[in-house]
Phi, psi and omega in degrees: 000126182256151179244144180266125180269127178263127179258122179250133177264113180276125177262135177283168177299326179298317180294319181298318179295320179297316179296318179298319179294326178297313177295321180296320179297320180297315181295315182294318180294318178296318179296319180295319179293318178296319178300314180298316179297325181287323184263347179061015178208142180273106178274175181297317180292327177296316176299322181296316179295314179296321178296318178297321178295318179295318179296320178296322179295318178296317179298321178298315180297324180288313184287333184242035185295329178294312180294324179295320179295322180293325183264004184299315179301314179294325178295318179296321177297318179294321178296321178297317177296317179297320179296321178296318179296317179297320178297318179297317178296322179295319179295315179297320178296320179294318178298318179295322179296315178297319180295323179290323181283332182234077183288140177201162179213156180245117182265110181256007180288148184299321184263013179053052185294334186247029177230146177284147180287157176303329180295315179296320180297324177295319178298315181293326179296329182270007180295132180263335181227177183285140177241128181250123178254127178233116179258128176256094183220148175283137180250012177215155180090195186290338181265009185294328183299322178293323178295317179293324177295320178296318180297317180295320180294316179296324179295323177299319178294319179295318180293331180281336180208125179287354174286345183263121175249147182215154172209154178235132184238132177267106183296338180275313182282332183223069183295328181296316180293319179296318180294320179296321180289318185275346184074022181161192180291147182216142179270155177280179180065044174210157183228129180262138173241117184236136178199128176058034179083001178254148182226135173236146182245132178251122179257330178256112187285125178179160182296316180301314183292319182290318178296320178297319179295322177296320178299316181294322183284333184257347180235087185295331181273123181263138173280147187254130177249120179261135175254121180298140184218144177118359181232026181081025179287168177297144184270121181279356178258003181249135175253007176285175180304128182090352179273158180252022177302313178298323178295319178298316179298321178297321178293322178293330174295333177275011177073029172264152170257133183244150180200155174279151178231115176256108188295330182291348180262359182229154178276331181209170179293135180305144182294334183272010181284115174277323180213141171251129178248122175252100191258090171058057178295127180279332181255160179293140176275122181305155183300320182294326176291320177297323180294322177297317179291321179296319178297321178297317179295317180300330181275010179096028181283171181235128186215143169246120178247120177247113186247114181278158174298156177062025175233152180298141179264127176287089189301326182291350180257354182237313184299314180297348183251014174074033181241134177244121180257121185282150175266073185204181175231118181284120186239132177242113185292345181287334178270130182299338178265352181082010181299144174288132184249128173258111182270338180205121178283151172289150185287128176196163177305326182283337191239004190297335180253009183262152182234290187239140177211156178243135174244104190303305182229097190235153173244163182283145176226117185232160173280140178296154181301322179232099180289156178301157180298135178082358182253134177247125179241124182233142176285146176249320183215142177226151177284175182284169181289341181268356181279170174208164178264102182288126183256346177275093187253006180288154183302134178084357180288142179277132179282114182204135182292134175218184186296333182282346183271141179272131182282153178282170003285142180244144178292139178244342180203142177226159176239136182241132176228147176214124183075173178203165180294343181267001179299153179293129180299149178286178185296339179288346180091356180268134180291141180287131182278145181270130175274134177229126181224130174241127179243125180237138182275027180196145174243348182299324184299339181259010183245169175289140003266358188295331182292344182250006183282129177277158176089002176224150184265010178302311178301318179296324179300316180298310182294324177296322178299311181298315181298320180291317178298322180280005181059040175241058184301330180294342183264009180311128199310143180271114181292141178293147180249118179236126181297137178283143178268082182275121181236150176250121180256122183255142174281175182297317181294321178294320178296318179295320180298314179296319180298311182295320182293312186279330185267330186243301190297309183295310179300318180294321177298317177297318180296315179296322178298318178296318179296319180297316178297317180297318182294319181291327181285343177294000000 
C-alpha cells in the first residue's frame, strides 16, 4: 500500500504581504489608468491612486525579490513574446489606419461593374464647385442592400473627385436626422444632389442617373436640341412604335432642352440651337427650308440627318458636304429580319466604346470620291461583308442579290467636319465656328422600341452623336452595366467525380492522416 505525500509550501508573513501588495498595485494602476482615460486629465486624486499603485509595486519587488529573481528568465521570455505581439498589433493598426485614410478598391469584374466610366470621371474632373450627395436609404432590414449599394456608389464619386461630399441617412433608424436634413418628412429610396443652391433628386439608383443629376445641378444653362417638324419626321412626343419620345427623354436626362422646329414659321434657324435633328422625313423638304438649314450649316451649325430608304433625300444638305446617300436598302441575310448589322464601328470620339448595333431599315451613306475643299468626311459605321445594297425597292419585289446590287461592307453613317475651334480667327477677331454634320441612313434605331433595347449599342450611338454635335464630348453616353449570368454546366461524370472527391476522398484522407500521426506519436 502506497501513500501519497502532500508537499505544502509554507509562505512567510513577508511573502504574504508582498503578494497582497502585488495584487493591490495591479488593481490601483488599472483603476488609475481607467480613471485617467475617462476624464482625459490627471487630477490630484488620480495622481494619488497611480502613486499608491506604483509604491505597492516597488514594495512587492522588495519583499518578493527572491521569487522575482527565480522567475526573471521566464518573465523576460514572456515580455519578449508580449513585445512581439504588441509590435505586430501596432503594424496591423498602422496598415488599417493607412487603408482607412486612403480608401481604394480593385475591380476585377469583366464589365467593370464597380468602377465609374471614363465619361463620369470627365464630368467629375470638370466640377467647379462642391457637390453634396445625400442618400436616404435604409441600412437594415430587407431594403438594406439598396442602401449599401447607394453608399458604395457615392463613395466612388467621392474618390474620383474631392469636390463630391456624401452622407447616407436612414430615415427609419434616425428619423430626427432625416427630418432635420430634409426640412420635413422624407421618404427613403432617394438620393439628393445639391450644388450652388440647386437640388436634383435621383429615384432610380445608377451611374447614368446620378451623373445626369450632377450635370443638371451644376450646369443651370441647358443646351437646346431642335427636332425638325412638318415634313413627316419622327414624332418626339410619341412613345409608340416609331416615336422618338424615349430618345427625347434620354436627352433631357443629359440636361438638354428639346423642342420642335417648324421652318415655315421662322426666317432662320434659332440662335440658341445647339443641334438640329432631322429625323427621317417621309416627305420632301422644300427648297426654301433646305436653304435655311444649309445656311445654318455654313455658319458653323451642328446637325444630325437621318435619311430612311424610299424617302426623298435633301440634296442641299448632303451633296455640298461630300456625302452620297444611296437609293437602296442595306440587307444582311444573317439576321432573320434582314436588319443591317454593324459588327465594328469605325474609330471616332462618338464610337470608340461601341461594338455591335442593328439598323432596322437602312440605306447606304458613303463619302464622295472627292470631298469639297476644307471638308473632312469620315465613316462611322459600316455593314458586314455579307450584306448588300438591294436596289429593287418596288412593292412585292423579292430581295435577292444580283449584279445591280452593291456588295458590302457598305457605309451606314458618316461624319462631316469643316473648320475647328482652333482655326485662326478672321480679321474681325471672331473665332471661326466649326461645322459638324452626321448623316445616318436610318432613323428607326433611334425610335421606340429599338432605342430601349439592351444588348445593342444603337441607342448609345444616337446619344453619343448628339453629345458630340453639341460639343459635349465628356457626356458621351454611359453604357449600362448588367452583370453577366455566368454558369458552369457539369456532365454526369463530372458531377460524380466532384461528389466522390469532396464527400469521400478528401475527408477520408484527412482522417487517415490524423490516425497516422497519432499512431507514430504513441
